[in-house]
C-alpha positions as CSV (number, residue, x, y, z in Angstrom):
1,M,149.8,147.5,91.2
2,K,152.8,149.0,90.0
3,K,156.0,146.8,90.4
4,F,158.3,149.3,92.0
5,F,156.4,149.6,95.2
6,I,155.8,145.8,95.9
7,F,158.2,144.5,98.5
8,S,159.7,141.1,97.5
9,I,158.0,139.0,100.2
10,F,154.9,141.2,100.4
11,A,153.9,140.7,96.8
12,I,150.6,139.2,97.7
13,C,149.9,141.4,100.6
14,A,148.8,145.0,99.6
15,S,145.7,146.8,98.6
16,T,144.9,147.8,95.2
17,F,146.6,150.9,93.9
18,I,146.2,152.9,90.8
19,A,147.8,156.0,89.1
20,C,151.2,155.7,90.8
21,S,153.6,158.4,89.3
22,S,156.3,158.7,91.6
23,C,157.9,156.9,94.5
24,K,160.5,157.9,97.3
25,N,162.3,155.3,99.5
26,E,163.9,156.1,102.8
27,K,165.9,153.3,104.8
28,K,166.6,153.6,108.3
29,N,169.3,151.4,109.7
30,V,169.8,150.6,113.2
31,N,172.8,149.3,115.3
32,N,173.1,145.7,116.2
33,D,172.2,146.3,119.9
34,T,168.8,147.7,118.8
35,I,167.7,144.8,116.6
36,Q,164.5,143.4,117.7
37,T,164.2,139.8,118.9
38,T,160.4,140.0,118.8
39,M,158.4,142.0,116.5
40,V,155.3,143.2,118.4
41,V,152.7,144.3,115.8
42,E,150.8,146.9,118.0
43,N,154.2,148.6,118.9
44,I,155.1,148.8,115.3
45,I,151.7,150.4,114.4
46,S,152.1,152.9,117.3
47,T,155.6,154.0,116.2
48,D,154.4,154.4,112.5
49,R,151.4,156.4,113.5
50,E,153.3,158.7,115.7
51,D,155.9,159.3,112.9
52,M,152.9,160.0,110.4
53,F,151.4,162.4,112.7
54,S,154.7,164.3,113.8
55,N,156.7,164.1,110.5
56,V,154.1,163.7,107.7
57,S,150.6,165.0,108.4
58,K,148.3,165.2,111.4
59,D,145.4,164.5,109.1
60,Y,146.5,161.0,107.8
61,R,144.6,157.8,107.1
62,W,145.6,154.2,108.3
63,F,144.4,151.6,105.9
64,E,146.2,148.3,106.5
65,T,148.8,146.5,108.5
66,C,150.2,143.5,106.7
67,I,152.1,140.8,108.7
68,H,154.5,138.1,107.3
69,L,154.9,135.2,109.7
70,N,158.1,133.0,110.1
71,K,156.2,129.9,109.5
72,Y,153.1,128.7,107.4
73,L,149.9,128.7,109.3
74,D,149.3,124.9,108.6
75,E,152.6,123.9,110.3
76,E,153.8,124.0,113.8
77,N,153.8,127.8,114.4
78,D,154.3,130.0,117.6
79,G,152.9,133.2,115.7
80,S,156.4,134.8,115.5
81,V,156.6,137.7,112.9
82,N,159.2,138.3,110.3
83,E,158.1,141.5,108.6
84,V,155.4,144.1,109.1
85,V,154.2,146.7,106.5
86,N,151.9,149.4,107.4
87,T,150.0,151.5,104.7
88,F,148.9,155.0,105.3
89,Q,147.5,157.8,103.0
90,V,147.4,161.7,102.9
91,V,145.3,164.0,101.0
92,V,146.2,167.5,100.5
93,D,143.1,169.5,99.1
94,Y,143.7,172.5,97.0
95,G,140.0,173.0,96.3
96,K,139.8,172.2,92.5
97,S,142.6,169.7,92.8
98,A,144.4,167.5,95.4
99,D,147.7,165.7,95.9
100,V,147.1,162.0,97.2
101,T,150.2,160.3,98.6
102,V,150.4,156.7,100.1
103,Y,153.1,155.9,102.8
104,K,154.3,152.4,103.3
105,Y,156.4,151.5,106.4
106,N,158.3,148.2,105.9
107,H,159.8,146.7,109.3
108,L,162.4,144.1,108.8
109,F,163.3,141.7,111.4
110,N,166.8,142.9,111.5
111,G,165.6,146.3,112.7
112,E,165.6,148.0,109.6
113,V,162.7,150.2,108.2
114,V,162.1,151.1,104.7
115,K,159.9,154.0,104.4
116,E,158.3,154.5,101.0
117,S,155.9,157.3,99.6
118,M,154.2,157.4,96.2
119,S,151.6,159.6,94.5
120,D,148.7,157.2,94.6
121,F,145.7,156.2,96.5
122,V,144.1,153.2,98.4
123,V,140.9,151.6,97.2
124,G,139.0,148.9,98.8
125,D,139.6,149.7,102.4
126,E,138.0,151.9,105.0
127,P,140.2,153.9,107.4
128,L,141.4,152.3,110.6
129,E,142.6,155.2,112.6
130,K,139.3,156.1,114.4
131,Q,138.2,152.4,114.5
132,K,138.1,150.4,117.8
133,I,140.5,147.6,117.9
134,T,140.6,145.7,121.0
135,V,142.3,142.2,119.9
136,T,146.0,142.1,119.4
137,F,147.6,140.2,116.6
138,K,148.6,137.7,119.0
139,Q,145.5,137.2,120.5
140,A,143.9,136.9,116.8
141,F,146.6,134.3,116.0
142,D,145.8,132.2,119.2
143,S,142.1,132.5,118.5
144,L,142.9,131.0,115.0
145,M,144.8,128.3,116.1
146,A,142.3,127.3,118.8
147,T,139.6,126.7,116.2
148,D,139.0,123.5,114.2
149,L,138.8,125.5,111.0
150,P,141.5,124.4,108.3
151,K,144.5,126.5,108.4
152,P,145.4,128.2,105.1
153,H,149.0,127.2,103.8
154,S,150.0,130.9,104.2
155,R,152.4,132.9,106.2
156,Y,150.2,136.3,105.7
157,C,147.8,138.1,107.9
158,V,146.3,141.6,107.1
159,L,144.7,143.7,109.5
160,R,142.1,145.8,107.5
161,K,138.3,147.0,107.3
162,E,137.1,146.0,103.9
163,A,134.5,148.3,102.2
164,G,132.0,145.8,101.5
165,W,128.3,145.3,101.4
166,L,127.7,144.9,104.9
167,E,129.1,146.8,107.9
168,C,131.6,145.0,110.2
169,N,134.5,145.4,112.4
170,P,138.2,145.5,111.2
171,Q,139.3,141.9,110.6
172,Y,142.6,140.2,110.9
173,I,142.5,138.0,107.7
174,F,144.8,135.1,107.6
175,G,145.4,133.2,104.3
176,N,145.9,133.9,100.7
177,T,143.9,134.1,97.5
178,Q,142.8,130.3,98.0
179,A,141.7,130.2,101.5
180,Q,141.1,132.9,104.4
181,V,140.1,132.7,108.1
182,Y,138.8,136.0,109.6
183,V,139.2,137.1,113.0
184,D,137.2,140.1,114.3
185,A,139.6,142.8,115.8
186,V,136.9,143.8,118.3
187,T,135.1,140.7,119.4
188,G,137.7,138.0,118.5
189,E,135.0,135.9,116.7
190,V,136.6,133.5,114.0
191,R,134.8,132.9,110.8
192,D,135.7,131.0,107.7
193,Y,133.7,133.7,105.5
194,N,134.2,137.5,104.9
195,P,131.8,139.2,107.1
196,A,131.9,142.3,104.9
197,F,129.7,140.2,102.5
198,P,126.6,137.9,102.9
199,K,127.8,134.6,104.1
200,D,125.7,132.8,101.4
201,K,127.4,134.9,98.6
202,Q,130.7,133.1,99.5
203,L,132.8,136.0,98.3
204,N,136.4,136.3,99.1
205,Y,137.0,139.8,98.1
206,A,139.3,140.6,101.1
207,F,142.6,139.3,99.2
208,S,143.1,141.8,96.3
209,W,146.8,140.8,96.7
210,Y,148.8,139.3,94.0
């Protein structure tokens, strides 16, 4: 992963990218009266998808939504969100060649949005834009907290559908490289293993984050 498109607090929360040769940043500042007091993940996803469709390409792929919480999962925590990053990809096919561009929207709690584009591609994820997602982030967080499973010492969650050995729904994955808890984005089922791989394999491939 190239260092120039890793946001400081999201250094562990991004898919593996390769062959990045260019990067463009665009910042959108907001007036104080529009600063969000509560970050609603679903609203942010909807806004970014609309911007991709209207201003970038109607044929885009949505791969990940990474969520940074205000507090660690293993401490008193109300699920409030500090930052959200959405990752998209667009492929322009020229027949014998193609241009592939990754777009990242970084939403800060103060209302600022940093939009970044780079010549690159995403690996390890399946697209989400046509997937059925019925569980909200808040519902997934509440389901996690309601279980007796140990909570990872982490402030991160990523919504993604991993390209694994087994077919499964998109997952809200709470944790880090040491420990993860998976909440199904369709059924709400909570697991302490990665459903994209056989349970007995104990493979924690979902966190390709540094």
